[in-house]
N, C-alpha and C positions, 0 to 999 in steps of 0.2 A: 411178567419175563415172556423173552420170546425165545421158542425152540425153532432154531433151522432144520430142517427136514429137508434130504433130497433123496430118499427110496421108502417106499410103502412099509418097511420096517422102524424106519426112523419119525413115520407120519405114526403107527401103531405106537411106540413107545411114550411118546408124547402124550397122544390121547387117553395112554393108561395113569402115565404121571400124575395128569389133568382131574381122572376120575376118582386114584386115590386120594388126591389133593383134595376132595371134596366129601372123601369120606364115604364115598358112592361104590356099590359091589358093579360087576358087570350085570348080575340079572335087574339091579334095580337102574341101571342106564339104560337096558334092554327095553323096561316096562317103561320110562320116560321117552324113547324114541322110536318103540312099536317094534321094535327088534326083538331077535332072539336072543336070548343071553351067546348060544355058539357065534351067533354073526358077531358080537361085539368083542369074542375071544378071538374070530379067523381076525378081524379089523386091527387089534390091538396087536397080535404075531406078523404082521404085516402081511398077510396073504395077498399076492398080488390080482387077485382076481375080485377086488372089494372096488363095489362101483361109488364113482366120485360123489353121485347125489348119499347112496348111504354116509359117504364118509362127511360130507356137508353137512347132514343130517344131525351125527356125531355131535362133530363140530360144535353146532346150534345149541344143540341140549347142554352142552357142557360151557357154554358161552366163549367160544372160542371163536377164532376168525382166520380165515385160510386168506395169505398174502403172497402175492409174486411179482418179486423183486429182481433186478436186473442181477445179475454176479459181476460181483467185484473180483480185480484182479485177486484180490489176498483170498477171496473165496476159492476160485479156482488155485491158486498155489496149494492152499489145503487141500483140495480135492485130487491134486495129481500126487500129493504124498502120501496120502491116505488110500489113494488107489478108487476113489470114487468120482464118475462121470459119465462121459460114454463107454456104451458096452460094445 
């Protein structure tokens, strides 16, 4: 199932859901990635300073991938409705 994420918080939520689905703790994911548990926590909370390289490492450890797609008219309308998008 694909998760649509347009903010650090949404990416963090997707990572948290995937980790929990696999029955892993933050500490276990940290061990698997070589990151501290605190770093995993910050990523899952959507900390804006998280490095892309670190996020990609976490995604890989969870057997997830990052895809970049063009926005459709439907997603742009949804963004306008929900107040997402450009700031």
